[in-house]
N, C-alpha and C positions, 0 to 999 in steps of 0.2 A: 791699573791693569784689570781687565775683566776676569771674572771668575770662570774657571773651566768647570761647567756643571757636571761633566762626567766624573770628575774627581772629588766632587763634594760629598760629604758625609750626610747621613739622614738628618742629623741635627742642623747642619748648615742649610740644607734644602728647606727645612721647616722655618728656619730663621729668615731666609730669603722670601718665603711665601708670606710670612707675617709682615715683613717690610713692604711687600707689594700691595697687600691689602690696605695698610695704613696710607700708602701713597695714593691709592685709588680713592679711599674715603675722603681725602682732602679735596678732591675735585668733583666728586659726584655723591649722590645720596647712597649711603652705605647699604640700604635695603635693596638698591637696584644692582649691586655688585654681584655678578654671577661667577660661578667657578670658571666658566668659559672666559669671562673678562679677565679674571686673575691669571689664568693660563696664558692668555694673549699678552698680558702685561709682562709676564715672566719669560715669554717666548718659549713655552713648553706646551705639551699636550695636556688635556684634562686627565688622561690616563696616568701621566707622570705625577700630576698633582695628587691623585687619589691613591698613589702608592704610599703616600705619607700621611694622608688624612682620610678618615672614613667618609666624611661628608662635609658640606659647607659649615654646619654648626661646629664641627671639630676644628675647622680653620678659625672661626670666630673665637672659639674657646682659647686657642693658642695665642691669638692676638691679645685677648684680655689678660691672659697669664703673663705675656710679655710686658704689657703696660703695668700690671701690678708689681712685677719684679723690678722694673726699671724706675718707675715713679717712686715707689716706697724707698728704694735704695738711695735715690738721689735726695729725697727730702730728709732721710735719716742722716746722710752725710752732711747736709747743710745744717741741720739742727745740732748735730754733735760738734760742729766747728764753732757754734755760737757760745757766747759767754753767759747769757742770761735767758730766762724763759721768753721774755718779750722779743729779744733779738733772734731767738730760735724760731719763734712764730713768724717773724718778718722773713727770715731766711727760707722757711718752708713756703710761705706765700709767694715769694719771688721765684723760687725754684720751680714751683708748680706752674707759674705763668710762663717761665722760660721753656719748660717741657712742652706745654701746649703750643707755644709759638713755633717750636721746632717740629712738632708733630700735629699739625692742625686736623688731621684725619681722626685722631684719637677721641676728642670730645664728641665729634659727630657720631662715631660708633657707639660711645658710651650712652649718649642721649637716646640714640636709636634703640639700643638694647633695653633701656629702662621703660620704653613705651610699650613693650610687649606685654600683653595681658597674661600670657602663660609664663610659668617659671622655667625658662630654658636654662641650660647649663651656663651659657655666657652671661645671662641676666643674673643668675645666682653668684657668679664670679664677680660681676660688677658690684653687687651688694656687699660681698665680702671685702672688696677693695675699699669701698666707702667706709665700712665699719672699722677696718684696720687703720685707715687714714684718720678717721674721727677719734679713735682711741689715742693716737699720738698727740693730736691737738688738745684733747681733754687733759691728758697727762701734763702737758706744758702749762696749761691754764691753772691746773691745781698746784703745780710747782710755783707758778707766779704768785698765786694767792699765799702760799706758805712763806715765800720770801718777801712778801709785802709789795711786790711789783704790781699786782693785779688786785682790784677792789675785792675785799673778802666777801662781799655780798653777791658777787657775780655767780650766776648759775653756770657751771662748766658746760653742761649739755647745750644750753641756749647759746653760749658764747661760741661753742664749736659749730653749731648750726649756722650762726651768722658768719663765721670765718669762711666756711665752705660756700655759703651763699654768695659772699662777696666775689669769690673766685668764679663761681658759676655765672654770676651776673656779668662779669667782665667778658667771660668766654662767649656767652650767648650774644651779647651786644656786638662783639667783634665778628662773630660768625654771620650775624645778620647784615652787617655793612661790608663784610669781606675785607676787613683790615686787621688781621690777627696781630701784625707787628706792632700796632699802636697800643696793645695791651701793656707792653713793657713800660711805656711812658705813663700810663694811667694808674698802673698797679700800686706804685708807692704812695700816691695820694689817697687811693681808696683804703690802703692798709692804715695809713695815718688816722683817717677818720674812724676806722674800726677800733684801733687800739685806744684812741681817746675815750671811747665809750666804756672800756673795761679796765683801764689802768687805775691804779690807786692814786688819787689826787693828793 
């Protein structure tokens, strides 16, 4: 049943706007998305859009905040349900791939923000997300070392960089060929190669 926009709260309108931006980013260059395009996609006026956001940067900031909240919550839930550090790393890896497959516009926006030379608010938020994500991975690697699952000589920061690099590599290749759904098939094999490099033999 379609939402009655007249009865929507401010929070709901902001959430619908975030969803619209992510949908548009999946089919066009995020830097080319204008507030007029967002308004058209939502079937509202730009005036209605700006009643909830001061400008385009504020909309982008809301999108990054949504991604941060939802992605971290999902990987935390996956990790907490795992029995061991390595199984938690696998769960995070696959959860992240599933998230990107479901929201292909997200990585396009993230990569776009990181290319800005100036420190915009959305770019700073992306950096904070990466830092928080990385801290979770490092913590699991350190736990794995403590429990004897992971090679004690492994550098946690380097292993974390490789972990995130594997995901980013899968995403970039999938974006280039336009086959995001294939990541789900390739991801387990990539993770297996990654984990063989750090596990305690």
